N, C-alpha and C positions, 0 to 999 in steps of 0.2 A: 219750042228750041233751046238745049241747054246752054249759057256763059261758058259753064266753066273749060277752060284749059290747063288739064292735068300739068304739072309742073314740076319733076322730083330733082332737085337741083343737088342732091347727092348723089345720082347718079352723073347727072350732066358733069359733073365737075371732078369725077373717081381717077378721070385720066390723066388728069394735072394735080394729083394731090402731090407729091414729090416734088414738083416745082412750086407748087402755092406755100407749102412749109418752109421752102427752102425762102422765100419772099417775106413771109410774116415775121423770121426771127428777127427781122431788122424795123418792124415797125412800133408804132407806137401800139402799147394794148389796152383795151379796158373789160374790165372783168365784170361778166355780167350779174347781174341779181337774176333771185329763183325764178321770178317771172320771165325777164327778158329769155334767160335759159329756155324757159317753155315755148317761147313765143319763137327763138330760133329754131326749135325744131322743129317745129308745125309748116314752118314757113323754109327749112331745107328739105324734108320729107313731100313738103306738096301737101300735107294737109289744108294751109292757107291758101293753097292757088285761087285765086292767080297772081297774087303777093309773090316775089321775085326779090322782096329784101323790106327792112322798115320805111315805114311810108316816108315820103316828100311831105312837104306843108301844101302842097297844091291837094294831093292825096289826102291828105289829116283833114284838111278844111271838106274837103267833097265827101268822104264819109261821115263827119261831124254833122254839117247840114240836111245832107240827101240820099247817105246811106248809098253809096257808090264811091265806086275810084272815080280819077278822073276819067279814065276809060270808058267808062257809062255801066261796067260791068258791077253788080248788087256785092257790096261789102259794109256790114253794120257799125264792125268795131275798129276805132284806132287800135292799129298795131304798130307803138313807137319804139324805137330807140332812148329813154331819156335817160340824163347825164348833169352832173352840177354845174352849176354854172366857171368854177374854176376847171373843171374836164373840158368845157367846151372852150376854155380859153385858148387851150393848148393846141385845139384844133382847127385845120384851117380848110376851108372848101377843098375837094376834088382829092382830100388824103385819102390814102387809104390806112386803115384800121383793123388790128388783128383782136379778135373776141376770144374771153379767154371762158375756161368752164368754172364757174363760182365752187365746184368741190373740189379742184384741187388749186385752183389759181393758176394754172400752169400751162395747161393742155390748148391748144388752138384748135378752136371748132368753125370759124369762118373768117373772112375777109370782109371788111364792109368798106365799100366806097363812098365816101361820105360827099353826095350831090347835094344837100341842105343840112342848114342849121338855125332852125328856129326856134321862139319865144311862146308856147300856145295859151291861149286864154282857157286857164283851167276853169274857171268860172262858168264858163261858155260851154266846155264842153263835160263838166259835169250836169251840167241841165241837160244838154241836147241827146245825151250818149245815157247818161241813167237815170233823167226824167227830175230830175233835182239837185240841187246842190247843199246835199245834207249828209254829216258825217259820220250820222248813224247808220248811210249806206256802207258797206267795206269798202266797194272800188271806190268811192270818192274820199274817205278816208285815205286811202292807200296813195289816190292822185296827189292828194293835200300833205300828207305826212310822211309819205316816203321816196315818190315819182321827183325825178330831178325836175328843174324848171325848165331847162334846153332839152328839144329833142333835136336826133341827129337822122335823118333819112337816105336812103341810097340802098344801090344793088350787094344783092351778097353772092359770095361764093366759098363753096364749102371745100373745110381744110380736112379736118378729122372728122369720123363719124363719131355719133352720140353713142356710148355705152352708158347701158345699165346694167344692173347687176344684183334686180329681185324682179323676179316673176316673166323673165326674157322669155319663157316658152309665150305669152301672150302680148308678147310687146311688138305687134304689129306693124308695120309702114304701110301706108295707103297702097303702094304697089304691091306691096306684098298679099295682102287683104285681097284686092282687086285680081291677084292672082290665083288665090287660094278659092276666089269664090267661083271666079271661070274654070279651074280645075275638078271643082265640084259639081259642075253646073249650077249653082246657084243665081240663077237671071232675077230673082224678086228677094228682095233682102229688107227686112222692117227694121232700122238700128233702135236701139232705147240707149238714151242717155241717162246716167244716176250719175250722183255724188256720193250714194246713201248706199247702207245695205239694203239687199233687198229680201223681200218678205214674200207670204204666199199672193197679196194683192200684185206684186207686179208681176210673180211669174203669171199668173190668171191674167192680167191685161195685156202682155208680151203676147202670149198664146191664142188668145182671141185676134188681137191684131194681125198675126200672122196667119190665121185660118181666113179673115175676110178678104187677104188677099195672096192669098194662096203663094205665101213667100216663106223665107226661113228667119230666123233671130239674129241678130248680132247685139249681144249684151255690148255696150261702148261704154264704160265707165272712165269717169276722168280721174286720172290718178296725179295731176300736177296741183297746181293751186286751188284750194274750192275755198270756203266759209270758213273762216276762224271758228274753230271749235266743235269741227266736223270730225268725225271717225276717223280715224288713220286709214290711209290707203292701202297696208298691211292686213290689216282685220278684215277690210272691204274685200281685197281681190279672195282671202280664204271662203268669204262667205258665198262671193259669184261663183267658185271650184264648186261649192258644195249645191248651190242653187243650180249650176250647172245640170248636175246629175238628174234633176224632177223634168227635165224637158226630156220628149219623146226622143229616143237617138236618132241621130242625124239632122236635127230641126233645129238647134242651137250653137253659136260659136259666142267665144270671150275675146275679146282684146281690148288693150288697155289704151287710153288715149291721155297724155301729158300735155293735157291744156291748162291754163292758167284762166281759173273762171273768171269772169269779169262778175256776175251776179246780177248782168243789165236784163234781166228780165225779155218782154219783147226783142229788143234788138240782138240781146245773146241765143234768145232760141232761133231766129233767123243764120245769125254766126253759126252756132250749131249746127242746121241744117245741113250749109254751104259745105261745113270738114264734113258729115255723113257723107255727101255726095262724092267729094272728092277721096273718102274711104271706098268706096263701091257701094252705097246703099240706094235702092230705090225707092225704099218710104224712110220715114220718121216719123216717131211717135212724138207728139206732144200732148202733153197735161195739164194739168189744172198747176196754175203759177210755175210754168218754168222758168228754170232759174233765177226765183224770188230770191232778194236778201232777208224779207221780212219785213218785221215792224219798221217806221221812219221815226223820226224824233217826236211826233206829235203820235205816236201808237196806231199809225193807219200804214196799212199795208201799201209797199211804193208801187205795187200794179194790181190791175183787175185780175181777177182769177182767169180767164180766158183772153186778158191781152194780146198773149204771144200768140194763140191760135189764130186771132184775126187779123197779126197782122202778117205772118208766116205764109197763111193762106194767100196774099196780095202778092206773094212774089216766087210762090211754089212752081208755077208753070217758065218763070224765067230763070230762076235756078238749075232746074230739071232735077227735082225729083217733088216725090209725092208728100202729104202730109196728112197724117193719120190722129186726127182729134181724138181724144179720150179724156171724158169727166172721173172725178174721182172712184174708185172702185170701192166696193161694202159688202161685208160679211154678212147674209141672209142664214142664221142660225138656224131655221126652221128647216130650211134645204140645203143648207152645207152647203153654199154654193159663194159665189163672187159676184156681182153686176155693178156697172159703173151705175152711178145713184140716177141719173136720169132715163135708168130704165127698172126704176124699181117703182113700184104700185105704191099709192098712199097707205098707210096704216100699215104697212109691212114691218117685221119686226129688224132692226140691224143691229149691228155690234162695228165698231173699231176702237180702234185704240193709234191715238196721237203720235206725232215722234215723240214730245214732251213727256206724255203717259212713257212710252217706253223707256226712255232714261231714266225715269224714275223708278222703273221698276227692275233695270238693272242696277240702279244707285243703291235700294234695301234691301236685294234680292228676291222681289216678288215674282209669283208666278208669272210667267208670260205662256200664253194658251195657245195650241197647236192651229187651232184654226186662224190664229193669225200669222204666226212663221213656224218653219219646220224646224225639231229637236236638233237638229244638226248645226244652226244658223244660229239657236239660242246661245248651242256650247260655246260656239267661236267666239261670241260676241259674251259672255260671261268671262271669257279666259281673258279677255283681253283687256274687258272694262268689270271688273271683280264687285260686286258690292264693300258699300266701304266698310262693313264689320271685317273684311278678308284682305284688306289694303294696309299697306305699311301705311307712317307718319313720323312727321318729325316732330318733336317738341321742344317750341324755341322758348326758353326760360330766359326772362328778361336779368340784366345784369345788378338790377334793387333786390332780385330778390335772397334769401337765406341762404347761406353756401349748403344748405343740409337739403333744399328742395329738392334740387336733380338725385341725391341718393333715395331721398324719399319717393319719389315719381318713380324709379326705378325699380323698387321694393313692389310697390304699388301695384306696378304692370306686371313685374314678375309672377305677384301670387294671382292677380287675373289668369294669368297663361296661356292667354290665343295668343301670343305672339312672342316672338324671340326680341329679347329688350335688351339694347346697349346705348354708349351714352358717347357724346363728343365733348371734350372738356377744352379746347381751344381751339377754337373755329378761325380755319384759314383757307386759300384757295382747295388745299389738298382734302382738306376734312368733310368741305362742303361739298364736293363729289361725292367722298365715301357715303356722307350721310345719305345724300340722294337714289344712290345703288344701293343702299340697302334698305332704302324706303321703297322703290319700285320690287325688291325680293320679300316686299314684306315684314318687316320691321321696323320695330317700336322706337324710334333712337331721340333718347333724349339729350337737348344742344343745350350748353350755359352758353350764354350770352356775354359773361363778365368777364371773358378773356377774349372776345372777337377782334379780328382782324378789321378797322376801323372802314376798309376798304370795300369789304365784301356787303353785298344787298341780299338780303333774306327772301328765299323765294315765296311768292305769294298763295302757294300751295301749302305751306309748312302753317300748321297750327299755333299760333301767338298765344302766348298764357299772360293771362292778366291776373298781376298782385296785387291783392290788396294787403301794404304794408304792417296794417294793424291784425292780420290774422296769423294764428301762430301757422307753422310745419303743416302738420295734421290737415287743418285748416282748408291750407294751399292744396294740399294735394287731394280734399274731398272734393273741393270745387272746378280743379282741371279733371280729375275722372267725371263730374256730373258733366262738363263742356264738350270731354268727349264721349259722352254718351248721347247727348244732345246732339253731336254733330253726326251720330250716327255710327261712331268707331269701335263702340262698346256695345 
């Protein structure tokens, strides 16, 4: 028996929007963080059902310790409104607070009735929810390095709809997606979670899962906060659009999920399953190391490769969605097919390309074979992530350098002829932006730090030139060009 009671707070509160807007104008206001903004949207649209607001301390402690709300409903991840101690000090119990869109810091999205104000034990939260108090875990780093030290809990009222301006055709709310499934008689839907580009193995996996369960495929990628360093969602969605054309007509649908991931492994997988149930899916694929953050500070994986499958299976019946466990898919070149690794006979020749190897090939412009990914997908990735020799760069020349060094470097780079070359003599806020835009456009920019504004922080992705004071201008130029060559720019 499914636990889920679907709660669409946007729809519930729509008739009162004018009244709530008037009230909110005079309330104390909090500008949401990016994570809170993502969480708010999924509370209000029902993606986090049965939540109706940010967790009170009683719910929070129950979730941290027991993977359940105080009502008994399964919910494995704390969803809290963290604020600073100074913000919390200005807020009273039972006060109503207006929550603002962080993109413009003025659109009122919701009103929170503060039922609870509490100080969490973050060490316990890290150990219980993420399995370790280890700041190599991105969510633990966020917990201690970014999140406020006081949590506010209470129910929400939706004031204004949350608007998005990119890929709006794919931004279905749970109610809209459920309606789409019903209209098209999609009674069995297998949802696929991803925060990465999709390649042939993912297509084969989802098609295989759909056939096994006589279902259609919901490609449901996360486009909120993912792991730092992930490929941006604009590029990924273009990839998903391309790969959608590789499915049999009418067998797959793309919908974007505005989730702020925690990379919490098994708990996160259970959370993802609940969310997909709320979006109307009947089945949910869980693969190897689902929502794992990678290595801990000792160089070991935070979670076992199939821990997520084991945990979600325990709750599958209760939350009302069937789990489709899958092993890693591998390519068999002699048969030109993909198979789960547990179905491959010993001694069979297999091929794989890891995510790390794919990034390396993109970085250096190396060949990416068609057995691994479709040409259209590779083209999209190369457009967004060109190899270094096709990227722009900024050379930061230290103030101690001979004043002829910038001119010598410009001449040498112009002689090379592969990029437009320009310079910035005085570095201030305006010229910093100018240099970065030229870099993004593929130019080589030479920046002298001799006249730099002391308040300017040099971006980490600029090429820092190391000058030996005993070298001549020609020797310095040769050294810098060698450095650029070693780093892949020339």
